[in-house]
N, C-alpha and C positions, 0 to 999 in steps of 0.2 A: 504493498498499498504506500503512497505516495503522501508525505507529509504536507501536502496542501489541505488547508482547513477549507470545510464545504459551505455553502451559503447559508447565515445566521449562527455559526460558529464563531464563538471568541475564548482568548484564553483568560482563564478565572485562576489560576495557581499553577505556581512551578516550584516543582519540590528539585535542588541539585540532588545528587548522587555524591558517593563517597570518592573521595580523591582517589580512589582507587582503578578509577577511570569508567566506574558506572555509566549507563546512558542516563541523561536526565530525562525524567518524567514531567508529560506536558499536559494538562490538564485541559480541556478547552469544550468550553460551556454551549449549548444549542439552547435553539428556540422553546424545545419543552423544558419543562420544570422538571428538576430535579436528573435529568439525565445528560452526562457527559460522555467525553472520549478521551480514549489514552493513544496519546503519542499520535495521534491524524487513524487510529485502527480501531477496535473492539471497542462498541459502547460498553459505559457503566452506569450502574441505578446509586445516584449520591442523595442521601438526606442526612441534616444535621439533628441530633436529638441532645438533647438537655448540653449542649455545647460540646457534643461529639459527633465529629464525620465519621458517619459510614459508605461505606461502597460496596457494591457487587457487580460483578459482571453481567451482561447480558447473554456473554457468547454469539456476540454477531458486529461484525462491520458495516451490517446495512441499516441504516436511518431506520427503513419502516416496520424493520424486525425488532427492533431494539424498543420501538415505540410499543409495539404488540406485547412484548414481555412484560416491560416497565409496570403498571399497576402491581401486579403481582409478587414479582419481585420487593417492592416498595414496602408492600402488605408483609412480608416476610421476614422482611430488613425490620420492621417495625416490632413486628410479634418479638422476634429473637429480641430487639433492644430493649423492650418494656420485660424479658423477663432475666435479664440483664443489669437493667437497676434495680426490680425490686427483690431482688434472691444475690445481687451481687456484692463486691466488697463496699461497692457505694453504699449500700443500708438503708435506711428512710433519708436520709439526706439528699442520696442520688435521686430518689423516685419519687420528690415533690408534688409534682404533676401525675404520679400514676395512677393516683385516684382523687374523686372529689372531693375528698377533704381537704388535701391538699391544696388545691385549687381553691376551695372555699377560704381558708386559712387566710391566701395568699392576697385575693383578693380585697377580704375586710381588711388585713394589713394597710394596704395601698389607698382603701375609702376613707379608710378610719383618720388619715394623717393629711387627706387633701385641702390645701389653705381654702381652696374657689370653691369646698360646702360648708353649707349654710349647719347648725347645727340640728334642725328642726331633721336635713336631709340626712347627717349624720346617724340619728335617732330611727330612722325609719330603716336604716339599710341595719341595722342591730333585729331590728322586726324582721328583715328578711332574713339574716344570719340565723338567725332562732330557727326559721320556718323552715330552712331549707336543709338545717339538721336535723331538722324532726321527720321530715317527708323524703329528701334524696338516700340513695345508698350509697353513702357516705366512701364506706372501704371495701368496695367490690371493686375490683381490679379492671383495666380499659377494658381486656378479651372480654370479660362477660360485662360491661356496661356499654350494651348497642345500642341501637336503634328500638328493639323490641322494648327493652327496660325503658330507657329514658321515655319512648312514649306511655308505657305504662304509668309512670311519675308525673307525666302530663296529665294523663284521666283521671287520675285519682285527684291531683290539685286544684283540676276545673272545678272539680266536684266539691271540693269542700270548700274553697274560699271563692268569695266574691269576683267577678269578670276582671276587674280591674287590679286588683293585688293581685292575680294569679296570673296575669300578663306582664305586674314587675316583675313578678319569679321564675317567668321565664326566660324575663331578660338577661338576670344574672345566671341561671343555668349554661345560656345559652353562652354568653363571654366565659364561662367556666371550659366548657367542651372545645371550646375556639383558645385556650390557653392549651391545652393539651393537643390540638392539632398542630399549632404553631410549635409546641415541644418535640414533634414528630412522631408523638404517641398513639395518633389516629390519623387518616385518609381523610377525613370530610368531618362536619359538623353533622349527627343527624338528627337535629331539630330545625335545621337549619329553613326546612320548608315547612315546619309546623304552623299552623294557622293562630293566630289567637284568637281569642274568646271575645267574642263582639257586647261590645260593652252596652248596655240598655239604654237607653235617652229618654229620662222621664220628665215628665213633665213635672215644673217646680211648684209646688204649695204654696207662693208667696203672699205676705202681709201688703194688704194695700198702702195706699200714701196715708188715709186716714188711721188706718192701724198701725201703724209703726210710727205716724206721731202720738198716739194716745200709747202705746209701750215705751216710749223714751219718757213721757210725761209722769206715769204711772210709777216708773222706778225714782225718777225725781220726787214724787209725792211720802218716798217713803221714809225720806229725812232722817236713815241710819249713817252711818261715819262715812261712805263711800258711795253712798246712793248720788250726790250729787256727778260726781266723778266716773259714776258707772255709766249717767246716763250721758253726759258730755262723749262720753267715748265711743259711745252707739251710735248717738247721733251722726259723729265724726266718720266712722264707720261706713250706714246708711248713706250719708251722701256724699261720701268721696270714692266710695268701690275702695277702699285700700282692705290690705290683708290684716288679720290678726297678728302678727307678727311684726308686720312695717306700722301699724301701731306703736305697738313699744318700744319704736326705736326713734318718733316722734318728737323733737326738740323745738323749743321754743322759736329760734331761728328759723326753723325751716316754716313756718309761717308767715306769708308775706300777705300783700294788699290785696291782692286778688284774685293770689294762687298757694298751694300748698306741695309743698317739695317732698317728694314720698322718697327715702333710701333706705336700705336694708330688703331690697327685694327680693325675690328668690333668683332673679338673672344678675343681680348687682352691677342691675341698670339703675342708675334713676329715671324718677321722671315726674309731670309738674300737672296738677289735676288742679282745676280752676276751684272756686269757692263757689259754692250756692247758696241762695238765699236761705234758705233752710237751715246752714251750719254756719253764718257768715258771725251770728253773734257770740255763738261757742269760742269759734275760733281767735273772735278779736278778744276774750275775758282770756285765755290760752297765750294768746303773744304776748301778754303783760309777765311772764313766766319767766324764769331763767331755766337753764338745763332743759334736762327732761320736761315734757309736759305731763306723764303721766305718773301719780304713786303706786297702780295699782296694775296687774298684770294682763288681767283678762275683768269683763264685767258677765261673766257666763252667769254666777251665781245670782246676777240680778235678772238677768236676761229673762232666766230659767224661771223664777217667782213670779215675775210678771207676768208671761206667758202663760204659766197655770192660772194668774186671774182671770185675765184678758180672752182666755180660752184659743190660744194661738199655739204657734209653736217655731219659736224664733233662735236662733243660733250668731254666733259673732260671726261665723260666713254666709249664714242669711243675707245680715245685711251687703255684703259684694256683691250676691246676686240680685237682691232688691235694686241697687243701685243701675247695676248692668240693664235689668230689665226695664226700668221707668225708663233712660235712657234712652232705650230704643224706640218703648212705647211712643217717646216724645218725637220719633222720626231723626234722633240724633245720626250721624251717617257710623255707617257701621266703624269704618277706618278710624274716626275719631274714640270711639269709644273703645276701641280695642286699646287706643293708645292709651287711654287715661286708668284701663284696667293693669295697665304692663304689659300687653301680651306682644310679641315678635312675629307674629305670622299677619300681621295685617288685618284681622278678624277672620280667619279662618275660624281657630275656634269657640269664637262666639256667636257664630254661624251655628255652627254644630249643637253647642250648649243652649241656644236660645232660638233654636229654630223656630219654638209653636211662639214664639214672639213676632219673627219677621215673617212668620205665615198668615198671621192675623193681620200683620199690616198690610200683606202681599192684597188680602181677599179684598182691605177696604180699599186700594189701589185701586184695583180690579173696577170699581164700581166706576169709579170715573174715564176708561179705556171706550175708545168711539172709534171704528173702524168706518164710520161712513160721515 
């Protein structure tokens, strides 16, 4: 065979022989992943597993034949390497990704120290970690944890948890299995083409404008130690759409003449929300404070008591849905409402979540359409 490289080949590694005059070994890569050629002759399967490179001859210098043999040889290499990692000199340390337990521990360790994650997100990761430890086949070796086992896990999780949380768990497990693929322990991810559960979009039972005003006044009238502050907090959430976590970080210097700066958001991107007439008096009073605007973390207890007295069901997050719904019902442009809420998709999430509102507005608009 000549030393001339065929189309698509490139030199990826040269290993010098000993000074005894042995011929240098030249490995040339190809356009096919994990396929290399030695000295312009026989093709080899090549894969890196846990930082170590494994090669095995395909017994042919014909590219088409080598490509046909490649998948079977790669699977054989991975199976042999898995056994070496699990039972060889490296012990458990060398096989950290050989089980889902090791992958989950590594994922959680990385997520726990991410500086860009809010504490609420880290707390949610703790919850997901506990659920996965409880439901996953944690200590089953890769060879015995294939598509059947993983899909059986997905069926069990889908029947146990609500759709949104089950989808969250699936996202993590996909990452774990991808870690094994990247380590060379799997050829592919069996969960890559698994469909996520459909999240049911229900029409939210929200208070009317009069009911929200009555709830705020009921909280204020209790005259307990935190009644006034709780009422103000509910009013700001209901008429600005701020998340409960964003409310806690609110400071006096964030309140301007006609708008409020929202900091500490889920995406770390600050935004500005206009001050509506219904909350102007509250924010004018809070602007006179120094530093943090609130001394309490949440008005949940006060809201629960007022809801029971008035026969409503209102939580801190209900206030955000109330704000979005009222803005849409008043024909505010969807991109503008999305920006006020801190959505980055221009209104896609808003249209999906509040489709019943836009549908109602569409039916009203249809009454004015004329075709002649």
